[in-house]
Every structure is written in C-alpha cells, then in structure tokens.
Gaussian input, Z-matrix of N, CA and C with variables (Angstrom, degrees):
# hf/3-21g

backbone

0 1
 N
 C     1     B1
 C     2     B2     1     A1
 N     3     B3     2     A2     1     D1
 C     4     B4     3     A3     2     D2
 C     5     B5     4     A4     3     D3
 N     6     B6     5     A5     4     D4
 C     7     B7     6     A6     5     D5
 C     8     B8     7     A7     6     D6
 N     9     B9     8     A8     7     D7
 C    10    B10     9     A9     8     D8
 C    11    B11    10    A10     9     D9
 N    12    B12    11    A11    10    D10
 C    13    B13    12    A12    11    D11
 C    14    B14    13    A13    12    D12
 N    15    B15    14    A14    13    D13
 C    16    B16    15    A15    14    D14
 C    17    B17    16    A16    15    D15
 N    18    B18    17    A17    16    D16
 C    19    B19    18    A18    17    D17
 C    20    B20    19    A19    18    D18
 N    21    B21    20    A20    19    D19
 C    22    B22    21    A21    20    D20
 C    23    B23    22    A22    21    D21
 N    24    B24    23    A23    22    D22
 C    25    B25    24    A24    23    D23
 C    26    B26    25    A25    24    D24
 N    27    B27    26    A26    25    D25
 C    28    B28    27    A27    26    D26
 C    29    B29    28    A28    27    D27
 N    30    B30    29    A29    28    D28
 C    31    B31    30    A30    29    D29
 C    32    B32    31    A31    30    D30
 N    33    B33    32    A32    31    D31
 C    34    B34    33    A33    32    D32
 C    35    B35    34    A34    33    D33
 N    36    B36    35    A35    34    D34
 C    37    B37    36    A36    35    D35
 C    38    B38    37    A37    36    D36
 N    39    B39    38    A38    37    D37
 C    40    B40    39    A39    38    D38
 C    41    B41    40    A40    39    D39
 N    42    B42    41    A41    40    D40
 C    43    B43    42    A42    41    D41
 C    44    B44    43    A43    42    D42
 N    45    B45    44    A44    43    D43
 C    46    B46    45    A45    44    D44
 C    47    B47    46    A46    45    D45
 N    48    B48    47    A47    46    D46
 C    49    B49    48    A48    47    D47
 C    50    B50    49    A49    48    D48
 N    51    B51    50    A50    49    D49
 C    52    B52    51    A51    50    D50
 C    53    B53    52    A52    51    D51
 N    54    B54    53    A53    52    D52
 C    55    B55    54    A54    53    D53
 C    56    B56    55    A55    54    D54
 N    57    B57    56    A56    55    D55
 C    58    B58    57    A57    56    D56
 C    59    B59    58    A58    57    D57
 N    60    B60    59    A59    58    D58
 C    61    B61    60    A60    59    D59
 C    62    B62    61    A61    60    D60
 N    63    B63    62    A62    61    D61
 C    64    B64    63    A63    62    D62
 C    65    B65    64    A64    63    D63
 N    66    B66    65    A65    64    D64
 C    67    B67    66    A66    65    D65
 C    68    B68    67    A67    66    D66
 N    69    B69    68    A68    67    D67
 C    70    B70    69    A69    68    D68
 C    71    B71    70    A70    69    D69
 N    72    B72    71    A71    70    D70
 C    73    B73    72    A72    71    D71
 C    74    B74    73    A73    72    D72
 N    75    B75    74    A74    73    D73
 C    76    B76    75    A75    74    D74
 C    77    B77    76    A76    75    D75
 N    78    B78    77    A77    76    D76
 C    79    B79    78    A78    77    D77
 C    80    B80    79    A79    78    D78
 N    81    B81    80    A80    79    D79
 C    82    B82    81    A81    80    D80
 C    83    B83    82    A82    81    D81
 N    84    B84    83    A83    82    D82
 C    85    B85    84    A84    83    D83
 C    86    B86    85    A85    84    D84
 N    87    B87    86    A86    85    D85
 C    88    B88    87    A87    86    D86
 C    89    B89    88    A88    87    D87
 N    90    B90    89    A89    88    D88
 C    91    B91    90    A90    89    D89
 C    92    B92    91    A91    90    D90
 N    93    B93    92    A92    91    D91
 C    94    B94    93    A93    92    D92
 C    95    B95    94    A94    93    D93
 N    96    B96    95    A95    94    D94
 C    97    B97    96    A96    95    D95
 C    98    B98    97    A97    96    D96
 N    99    B99    98    A98    97    D97
 C   100   B100    99    A99    98    D98
 C   101   B101   100   A100    99    D99
 N   102   B102   101   A101   100   D100
 C   103   B103   102   A102   101   D101
 C   104   B104   103   A103   102   D102
 N   105   B105   104   A104   103   D103
 C   106   B106   105   A105   104   D104
 C   107   B107   106   A106   105   D105
 N   108   B108   107   A107   106   D106
 C   109   B109   108   A108   107   D107
 C   110   B110   109   A109   108   D108
 N   111   B111   110   A110   109   D109
 C   112   B112   111   A111   110   D110
 C   113   B113   112   A112   111   D111
 N   114   B114   113   A113   112   D112
 C   115   B115   114   A114   113   D113
 C   116   B116   115   A115   114   D114
 N   117   B117   116   A116   115   D115
 C   118   B118   117   A117   116   D116
 C   119   B119   118   A118   117   D117
 N   120   B120   119   A119   118   D118
 C   121   B121   120   A120   119   D119
 C   122   B122   121   A121   120   D120
 N   123   B123   122   A122   121   D121
 C   124   B124   123   A123   122   D122
 C   125   B125   124   A124   123   D123
 N   126   B126   125   A125   124   D124
 C   127   B127   126   A126   125   D125
 C   128   B128   127   A127   126   D126
 N   129   B129   128   A128   127   D127
 C   130   B130   129   A129   128   D128
 C   131   B131   130   A130   129   D129
 N   132   B132   131   A131   130   D130
 C   133   B133   132   A132   131   D131
 C   134   B134   133   A133   132   D132
 N   135   B135   134   A134   133   D133
 C   136   B136   135   A135   134   D134
 C   137   B137   136   A136   135   D135
 N   138   B138   137   A137   136   D136
 C   139   B139   138   A138   137   D137
 C   140   B140   139   A139   138   D138
 N   141   B141   140   A140   139   D139
 C   142   B142   141   A141   140   D140
 C   143   B143   142   A142   141   D141
 N   144   B144   143   A143   142   D142
 C   145   B145   144   A144   143   D143
 C   146   B146   145   A145   144   D144
 N   147   B147   146   A146   145   D145
 C   148   B148   147   A147   146   D146
 C   149   B149   148   A148   147   D147
 N   150   B150   149   A149   148   D148
 C   151   B151   150   A150   149   D149
 C   152   B152   151   A151   150   D150
 N   153   B153   152   A152   151   D151
 C   154   B154   153   A153   152   D152
 C   155   B155   154   A154   153   D153
 N   156   B156   155   A155   154   D154
 C   157   B157   156   A156   155   D155
 C   158   B158   157   A157   156   D156
 N   159   B159   158   A158   157   D157
 C   160   B160   159   A159   158   D158
 C   161   B161   160   A160   159   D159
 N   162   B162   161   A161   160   D160
 C   163   B163   162   A162   161   D161
 C   164   B164   163   A163   162   D162
 N   165   B165   164   A164   163   D163
 C   166   B166   165   A165   164   D164
 C   167   B167   166   A166   165   D165
 N   168   B168   167   A167   166   D166
 C   169   B169   168   A168   167   D167
 C   170   B170   169   A169   168   D168
 N   171   B171   170   A170   169   D169
 C   172   B172   171   A171   170   D170
 C   173   B173   172   A172   171   D171
 N   174   B174   173   A173   172   D172
 C   175   B175   174   A174   173   D173
 C   176   B176   175   A175   174   D174
 N   177   B177   176   A176   175   D175
 C   178   B178   177   A177   176   D176
 C   179   B179   178   A178   177   D177
 N   180   B180   179   A179   178   D178
 C   181   B181   180   A180   179   D179
 C   182   B182   181   A181   180   D180
 N   183   B183   182   A182   181   D181
 C   184   B184   183   A183   182   D182
 C   185   B185   184   A184   183   D183
 N   186   B186   185   A185   184   D184
 C   187   B187   186   A186   185   D185
 C   188   B188   187   A187   186   D186
 N   189   B189   188   A188   187   D187
 C   190   B190   189   A189   188   D188
 C   191   B191   190   A190   189   D189
 N   192   B192   191   A191   190   D190
 C   193   B193   192   A192   191   D191
 C   194   B194   193   A193   192   D192
 N   195   B195   194   A194   193   D193
 C   196   B196   195   A195   194   D194
 C   197   B197   196   A196   195   D195
 N   198   B198   197   A197   196   D196
 C   199   B199   198   A198   197   D197
 C   200   B200   199   A199   198   D198
 N   201   B201   200   A200   199   D199
 C   202   B202   201   A201   200   D200
 C   203   B203   202   A202   201   D201
 N   204   B204   203   A203   202   D202
 C   205   B205   204   A204   203   D203
 C   206   B206   205   A205   204   D204
 N   207   B207   206   A206   205   D205
 C   208   B208   207   A207   206   D206
 C   209   B209   208   A208   207   D207
 N   210   B210   209   A209   208   D208
 C   211   B211   210   A210   209   D209
 C   212   B212   211   A211   210   D210
 N   213   B213   212   A212   211   D211
 C   214   B214   213   A213   212   D212
 C   215   B215   214   A214   213   D213

   B1=1.4244
   B2=1.5140
   B3=1.3042
   B4=1.4552
   B5=1.5230
   B6=1.3333
   B7=1.4570
   B8=1.5226
   B9=1.3399
   B10=1.4613
   B11=1.5213
   B12=1.3435
   B13=1.4600
   B14=1.5196
   B15=1.3178
   B16=1.4651
   B17=1.5274
   B18=1.3386
   B19=1.4552
   B20=1.5214
   B21=1.3086
   B22=1.4622
   B23=1.5201
   B24=1.3204
   B25=1.4617
   B26=1.5237
   B27=1.3263
   B28=1.4600
   B29=1.5285
   B30=1.3159
   B31=1.4569
   B32=1.5174
   B33=1.3255
   B34=1.4607
   B35=1.5281
   B36=1.3385
   B37=1.4572
   B38=1.5227
   B39=1.3200
   B40=1.4601
   B41=1.5209
   B42=1.3148
   B43=1.4551
   B44=1.5153
   B45=1.3307
   B46=1.4557
   B47=1.5207
   B48=1.3241
   B49=1.4588
   B50=1.5172
   B51=1.3211
   B52=1.4640
   B53=1.5249
   B54=1.3312
   B55=1.4645
   B56=1.5174
   B57=1.3317
   B58=1.4574
   B59=1.5177
   B60=1.3054
   B61=1.4595
   B62=1.5131
   B63=1.3297
   B64=1.4534
   B65=1.5224
   B66=1.3179
   B67=1.4607
   B68=1.5139
   B69=1.3310
   B70=1.4573
   B71=1.5230
   B72=1.3454
   B73=1.4593
   B74=1.5273
   B75=1.3128
   B76=1.4740
   B77=1.5286
   B78=1.3183
   B79=1.4688
   B80=1.5247
   B81=1.3063
   B82=1.4536
   B83=1.5207
   B84=1.3174
   B85=1.4625
   B86=1.5248
   B87=1.3267
   B88=1.4577
   B89=1.5163
   B90=1.3217
   B91=1.4519
   B92=1.5217
   B93=1.3325
   B94=1.4548
   B95=1.5171
   B96=1.3072
   B97=1.4702
   B98=1.5128
   B99=1.3071
   B100=1.4578
   B101=1.5135
   B102=1.3302
   B103=1.4579
   B104=1.5124
   B105=1.3432
   B106=1.4702
   B107=1.5204
   B108=1.3320
   B109=1.4598
   B110=1.5219
   B111=1.3385
   B112=1.4645
   B113=1.5218
   B114=1.3464
   B115=1.4656
   B116=1.5234
   B117=1.3174
   B118=1.4568
   B119=1.5213
   B120=1.3275
   B121=1.4608
   B122=1.5171
   B123=1.3233
   B124=1.4601
   B125=1.5215
   B126=1.3160
   B127=1.4670
   B128=1.5266
   B129=1.3397
   B130=1.4650
   B131=1.5175
   B132=1.3234
   B133=1.4584
   B134=1.5175
   B135=1.3092
   B136=1.4528
   B137=1.5183
   B138=1.3268
   B139=1.4648
   B140=1.5116
   B141=1.3048
   B142=1.4582
   B143=1.5117
   B144=1.3237
   B145=1.4603
   B146=1.5218
   B147=1.2889
   B148=1.4766
   B149=1.5232
   B150=1.3232
   B151=1.4620
   B152=1.5200
   B153=1.3222
   B154=1.4530
   B155=1.5286
   B156=1.3312
   B157=1.4660
   B158=1.5193
   B159=1.3272
   B160=1.4582
   B161=1.5256
   B162=1.3391
   B163=1.4612
   B164=1.5302
   B165=1.3369
   B166=1.4591
   B167=1.5276
   B168=1.3410
   B169=1.4695
   B170=1.5270
   B171=1.3115
   B172=1.4626
   B173=1.5273
   B174=1.3279
   B175=1.4727
   B176=1.5239
   B177=1.3318
   B178=1.4599
   B179=1.5182
   B180=1.3311
   B181=1.4643
   B182=1.5175
   B183=1.3311
   B184=1.4612
   B185=1.5253
   B186=1.3165
   B187=1.4659
   B188=1.5173
   B189=1.3214
   B190=1.4561
   B191=1.5136
   B192=1.3239
   B193=1.4534
   B194=1.5069
   B195=1.3247
   B196=1.4472
   B197=1.5213
   B198=1.3334
   B199=1.4655
   B200=1.5230
   B201=1.3025
   B202=1.4717
   B203=1.5223
   B204=1.3029
   B205=1.4722
   B206=1.5133
   B207=1.2997
   B208=1.4507
   B209=1.5215
   B210=1.3421
   B211=1.4549
   B212=1.5132
   B213=1.3157
   B214=1.4486
   B215=1.4727
   A1=110.06
   A2=114.48
   A3=120.17
   A4=111.47
   A5=116.74
   A6=120.53
   A7=109.55
   A8=116.04
   A9=123.08
   A10=109.13
   A11=115.88
   A12=122.16
   A13=108.19
   A14=117.50
   A15=121.56
   A16=108.34
   A17=115.47
   A18=121.79
   A19=107.16
   A20=117.76
   A21=120.45
   A22=111.16
   A23=115.49
   A24=120.63
   A25=113.83
   A26=117.61
   A27=117.83
   A28=115.16
   A29=119.33
   A30=120.22
   A31=110.61
   A32=114.75
   A33=121.87
   A34=107.38
   A35=116.06
   A36=121.77
   A37=107.13
   A38=116.35
   A39=120.51
   A40=109.50
   A41=116.02
   A42=120.82
   A43=106.68
   A44=117.98
   A45=119.55
   A46=112.27
   A47=115.53
   A48=124.03
   A49=107.52
   A50=116.52
   A51=121.19
   A52=107.67
   A53=117.27
   A54=121.04
   A55=112.54
   A56=116.66
   A57=120.62
   A58=108.44
   A59=118.10
   A60=121.69
   A61=111.97
   A62=117.05
   A63=122.52
   A64=109.45
   A65=116.83
   A66=122.59
   A67=107.20
   A68=117.32
   A69=122.63
   A70=108.56
   A71=116.27
   A72=120.77
   A73=110.19
   A74=117.02
   A75=126.91
   A76=113.12
   A77=117.83
   A78=121.43
   A79=109.48
   A80=116.38
   A81=121.13
   A82=110.61
   A83=116.50
   A84=120.60
   A85=109.55
   A86=115.93
   A87=121.88
   A88=108.18
   A89=116.57
   A90=122.00
   A91=107.59
   A92=115.85
   A93=122.29
   A94=109.98
   A95=116.27
   A96=122.47
   A97=107.66
   A98=116.34
   A99=120.58
   A100=113.11
   A101=117.81
   A102=121.51
   A103=114.63
   A104=118.13
   A105=122.54
   A106=110.35
   A107=116.76
   A108=121.39
   A109=107.45
   A110=117.27
   A111=119.82
   A112=112.27
   A113=117.42
   A114=119.94
   A115=109.69
   A116=116.01
   A117=122.96
   A118=106.97
   A119=116.50
   A120=120.64
   A121=109.73
   A122=116.66
   A123=123.99
   A124=108.64
   A125=117.36
   A126=122.41
   A127=107.85
   A128=117.09
   A129=121.39
   A130=113.01
   A131=117.00
   A132=120.15
   A133=109.06
   A134=115.09
   A135=120.28
   A136=108.01
   A137=115.61
   A138=120.53
   A139=110.03
   A140=113.61
   A141=121.33
   A142=106.30
   A143=115.58
   A144=122.76
   A145=107.60
   A146=121.03
   A147=121.79
   A148=113.10
   A149=116.65
   A150=121.32
   A151=111.33
   A152=116.06
   A153=122.55
   A154=106.99
   A155=117.99
   A156=120.96
   A157=110.70
   A158=115.64
   A159=121.30
   A160=111.39
   A161=117.09
   A162=121.25
   A163=110.11
   A164=115.50
   A165=121.42
   A166=107.18
   A167=117.59
   A168=120.35
   A169=112.96
   A170=115.16
   A171=123.48
   A172=111.26
   A173=116.02
   A174=124.65
   A175=113.20
   A176=118.26
   A177=122.14
   A178=109.55
   A179=116.43
   A180=122.46
   A181=109.87
   A182=115.47
   A183=120.60
   A184=109.46
   A185=115.59
   A186=122.47
   A187=106.94
   A188=117.07
   A189=120.65
   A190=109.66
   A191=115.15
   A192=121.50
   A193=110.90
   A194=115.58
   A195=121.27
   A196=108.71
   A197=117.58
   A198=119.48
   A199=112.31
   A200=117.37
   A201=124.62
   A202=115.42
   A203=118.11
   A204=119.90
   A205=108.69
   A206=116.71
   A207=120.23
   A208=112.57
   A209=118.00
   A210=120.56
   A211=113.44
   A212=119.11
   A213=121.48
   A214=108.59
   D1=138.42
   D2=179.99
   D3=-99.31
   D4=-44.61
   D5=-177.65
   D6=-154.71
   D7=149.25
   D8=-179.59
   D9=-110.80
   D10=135.62
   D11=176.26
   D12=-124.36
   D13=127.90
   D14=177.09
   D15=-96.25
   D16=127.40
   D17=-179.64
   D18=-121.76
   D19=112.58
   D20=-177.04
   D21=73.48
   D22=-160.30
   D23=-176.36
   D24=-83.36
   D25=-32.64
   D26=-170.88
   D27=-127.32
   D28=2.69
   D29=-178.05
   D30=-106.23
   D31=135.52
   D32=179.16
   D33=-122.20
   D34=131.52
   D35=175.45
   D36=-109.91
   D37=130.25
   D38=-178.94
   D39=-115.02
   D40=122.83
   D41=171.23
   D42=-82.07
   D43=123.19
   D44=-171.79
   D45=-140.98
   D46=163.10
   D47=174.16
   D48=-119.46
   D49=137.14
   D50=178.48
   D51=-90.59
   D52=112.20
   D53=-179.16
   D54=-96.01
   D55=-27.01
   D56=-179.50
   D57=-150.21
   D58=137.04
   D59=179.68
   D60=79.10
   D61=-140.62
   D62=-178.78
   D63=-154.25
   D64=161.93
   D65=174.73
   D66=-110.38
   D67=130.02
   D68=-179.88
   D69=-121.86
   D70=133.09
   D71=178.95
   D72=-61.69
   D73=142.98
   D74=-179.68
   D75=69.63
   D76=12.45
   D77=176.36
   D78=-97.68
   D79=165.40
   D80=175.88
   D81=-76.54
   D82=152.42
   D83=179.82
   D84=-141.27
   D85=144.66
   D86=175.26
   D87=-120.37
   D88=138.56
   D89=177.03
   D90=-106.54
   D91=122.86
   D92=-179.67
   D93=-107.32
   D94=138.40
   D95=170.15
   D96=-139.67
   D97=126.65
   D98=-179.64
   D99=61.41
   D100=30.89
   D101=179.50
   D102=80.57
   D103=-0.52
   D104=179.74
   D105=-110.91
   D106=144.99
   D107=175.13
   D108=-78.40
   D109=120.61
   D110=179.87
   D111=-105.55
   D112=-15.64
   D113=178.68
   D114=-156.72
   D115=144.67
   D116=173.81
   D117=-132.68
   D118=127.87
   D119=-177.10
   D120=-157.65
   D121=-174.85
   D122=-179.95
   D123=-111.11
   D124=141.86
   D125=178.25
   D126=-84.94
   D127=107.66
   D128=-178.33
   D129=-79.58
   D130=-41.51
   D131=-179.48
   D132=-136.12
   D133=154.28
   D134=-178.02
   D135=-144.03
   D136=122.97
   D137=-177.83
   D138=-130.09
   D139=145.34
   D140=174.43
   D141=-127.42
   D142=114.09
   D143=-169.31
   D144=57.54
   D145=-119.92
   D146=179.48
   D147=-102.48
   D148=1.78
   D149=-175.68
   D150=-95.28
   D151=136.34
   D152=173.30
   D153=-79.77
   D154=122.88
   D155=-176.63
   D156=-124.22
   D157=160.20
   D158=178.93
   D159=-90.26
   D160=-29.75
   D161=-174.70
   D162=-147.69
   D163=144.91
   D164=175.55
   D165=-123.57
   D166=120.32
   D167=-178.04
   D168=-80.04
   D169=174.98
   D170=179.88
   D171=-60.34
   D172=149.76
   D173=176.27
   D174=68.70
   D175=27.29
   D176=175.41
   D177=-130.75
   D178=170.78
   D179=179.30
   D180=-113.28
   D181=155.24
   D182=-179.94
   D183=-160.00
   D184=174.43
   D185=172.14
   D186=-123.53
   D187=128.35
   D188=-179.62
   D189=-120.82
   D190=143.35
   D191=179.39
   D192=-110.69
   D193=144.28
   D194=-177.33
   D195=-145.94
   D196=141.10
   D197=-179.63
   D198=-77.60
   D199=130.86
   D200=168.11
   D201=54.97
   D202=37.43
   D203=176.34
   D204=-95.12
   D205=90.66
   D206=-176.52
   D207=-92.01
   D208=-8.19
   D209=-177.55
   D210=-88.04
   D211=-6.77
   D212=-179.46
   D213=-67.19

C-alpha cells in the first residue's frame, strides 16, 4: 500500500502496487506489515486510473476499496 484515503465513515480506499501475484475484485485480501498480517478483508472495488477493472496484474498500480478497514 502506498497511501490510504478515508471516504465517508466506513469506506477506506488504498492506493497500492502489486508486487507479487494479482488483485481481483470481490476476492479476499491480507495486508502484511513486518511479516505479520495486520488486516484481512474483501476487495469491494478495484480501479486503475479512472477505469473500473476486475483484475490488476503484477508490477502495476491500482486503488482498491474495502468496507470498514480501519486497521490499515
């Protein structure tokens, strides 16, 4: 994750880079820091630039939305 944006009371948007694997909309996601899992949630929305996308491959950037993830 590069940067966190809070939208409203319960939605968090994360600007992120995919370093390994891929990000898929509506899939589960884990956030690691220092080798520990600090958050587990579902990816509600996935955008690349201004386009709504279903999947983001490795070595690209995207913004993902998740409900009520306050621990990121």
